[in-house]
C-alpha angles and dihedrals in degrees: 000000000000125000113243122210120190113205126192104210091202090069093055120072125239113249099201145345128208114193118201131202091244093075091262135110136200114225124198118199129178128205125188103217134175114220123195123219112284128019120354133188124203118191108197107195135180097050124147118290089217090062117136102235093204095055100064117126131179122208137161100055097129110189093354112105120229114228107170143354122199124183122193138169111218129200121270112266110198090186096050120123090251098043121114093242092054093047090052092045091054091050091049090052094052091048090050091050091051091047090054089048091051088052092053089052090051089050091050091053090049092051093048091049093048091050090053089058094056093061116101132190093242091057101051137042120237090252091054091046091052092049092049093052091051090050094045090054092049093048095045089047092055094045091049091049091049092045090052092051091049090052089053091052091050091051093049091049092048089051091048093051089049092049094050090047092051095044090047093054092047099043115094125202135034134258104215096125120122133187119196115198121190117194137169119224120196086205141000110292142164114225136177101234114206117206118195123183143153124243133187130224097060125112144155135206129193119241130177141204118205115201120194127175135203131226112206087339094310118113113251120241093235124074133182124225116199109205110209137159133211113224124197127180136167099172094128092246120097112224103220122181096342133154103253127208129183121205132188089206120114109235093213114176094193123107110280120199137147105268116242115247111242126205118252119219131189116213142146113281117262122233120255115276095024113146111215094173094096119055128323114315125235117259109259130191126228091279097059097253132107111289097231097049090046092052090053091052091051092049092050093051113108110254091233093058091049091053093050094056112091114205121220111202131178093222100031118123122221120253123225096273104024095120102267093175095041137252137196096266101054135061116269108271130217115288111257121232096246093047099240116188141168100032113147122222092251091053090048092059096046113090121222120260123271114281120241118265115270098031128096131205121226125207141082116283118238115270115259124240117285122267126262090270092055092046091055090049089052091053093049097045092047088078095057124085093214111019119197119251113273118258111258132193110264116250122234110281114204123194114178130182108213120234112263111232126180125203117197108205112224117243125003124312134202120207116173121212095250101120091242128125114257117194117224126187117236105171146327113232129192122205137181109238139169119225118225133175114234126188136179098190094172087066103027127356094226130119113223127203109229131178120216099020114104133135094253102028116055101202148319115295118229097230094171129091092242125102108225106219123205111280148126123291127210109205120211125186114198088345092305120117109243108161149337127242139150142235134211133228107306120181122201107286093022121116132231141173130215134195116235095194138262124325109229094190093062116076124203130186127187127195133172129194132187135201124189119213120190119204118216116249124231136187091266103034134056124236118255134190119214120197113198114205126194122185121192126197120191122193121194115193106204095177127104091237135058121263098234097199121021116176121194116190123203139164129225113214114256122211117224089206113032092179088075105020124031130188113209121194113218105167133065087027094186089067096058093074099032124111124237112286091007110134118225130199114232107168143313093007094314111139132187133191143166109257116244117253119246120205090347094305131109123004127099100326087061095044096243117150139154137217119220122202145151113235116202125223113288092357129133120214133185131206126192133197124189132188140159129227110205124190141147117283094244093049119099119203139170136189116253135178 
């Protein structure tokens, strides 16, 4: 017969917990158990109900041989000996017994007091009366002392009942998990059994505090980044005084294997309903018929009929005179970004006049007509009522496994199972950083303080050994909360920038004016309208120190169809011929450049540029940008984001 040991997990401390980014955690528990010679069974109860039954491992048995491990999740028993209701019921019973005992003490005091009142001077001698008084005092003193002790016990039980009730209402998760371990011992032995298992309902998120200081009102060049994490768990088990580790790995329980590479074939599309499970299918063209028969039909079609049919393709590009702005004889085209309307076919075919020397037009040229292959595809698909979508070149597909990083939190941590976010400190990092002022007055006339974004220095370098994961950043200036921002994934050695918040002592105004000029039409030229825009940005530095780097970002409008609408940059003229990222001197230290594109967005092709200047203390500077928008008189256009 095997020896059975029942273990209450709540009475044994947790050794360590590793929390993963996949809302799971690995828990390590140790139990000091005594096994007899022969077969032994240890039933470990009170484990988390969110336990993954397939993740249980047993270590630390030494010479004891492991036979079997069974993990089960039982049903919640509200009346069990370890349930909250049973614990509170037991405390209430103890309290009631003590209250009854206290009442008995009070009754004894009343009896003694009543008896003392029955004594009369005629019935007792002075010596007897003196002895009774001494005895009365002794008995009453003992009763009062016992009563006070009982009152204290009642108070402590009441507090414990209130505590259990409060914790029971806050605690989330159940502890109905049970692990049964069967071992065989050649001789009696004491072992430290290590139980390792994975639970759900545990997660962590990085969060940061950026602390910056000022020296005589000027931001210092050193900032402190407090790396913290918010841990939330509702596993049913309180993690009390555990060694806590945070991991970026995804604890995925699904089957993981290297995918098999499959061949990729290019073939004509098959018609709907074609069954390719039996034998090799016949080659079909895009209309669902045999390719050879379809080619014969196309060759026999009258040339005039083929020319009259107008193909409509999903991926086809417009030719120069294909009715971009719409007419009564063609299908309604896609709406252009600038909202052109009212252009006649003759006007659509007439190019704009040459631009003056020294100016440059910005915008993407209209796509040229398709190649011969695409024209053949158009001719074929014009016969079908619902042609299939054209085959397109596949875009780049990126699948990346993130680097797994683990953080061991120093000391011991306690995270209760209450479903609330508990903040734990990971590290305090110090970085050297330059502070710049950045403004986008076209969107909002506010100057922002930003670290790590200057004209000569790209960003702050992460010189620590910690990988900064994406998370929110609370910004403090001189220990006062100023704003909230965020950072992206930053590996050691990478760079980043971070916004400190608006600068209330720097005033910015933004104005824009426009002037319409209409060119006179003639018998040989078309009438054009030119709208000249002038934007003016004024920066007033109200500090008693100079703003070393002030960046003003702006955007020049970009035409989607420069054959009909052109945007011509007039000022700053040096920017017109500059390459992307190339800085150009304007005047008195003022510089300008096209912003660099990121991930194919922004930069010169989208008309985004920035000014860089140093603004002295108390000074006011003004920057102007001028451009023309030239379009045919009968073309309507609007600016759109």
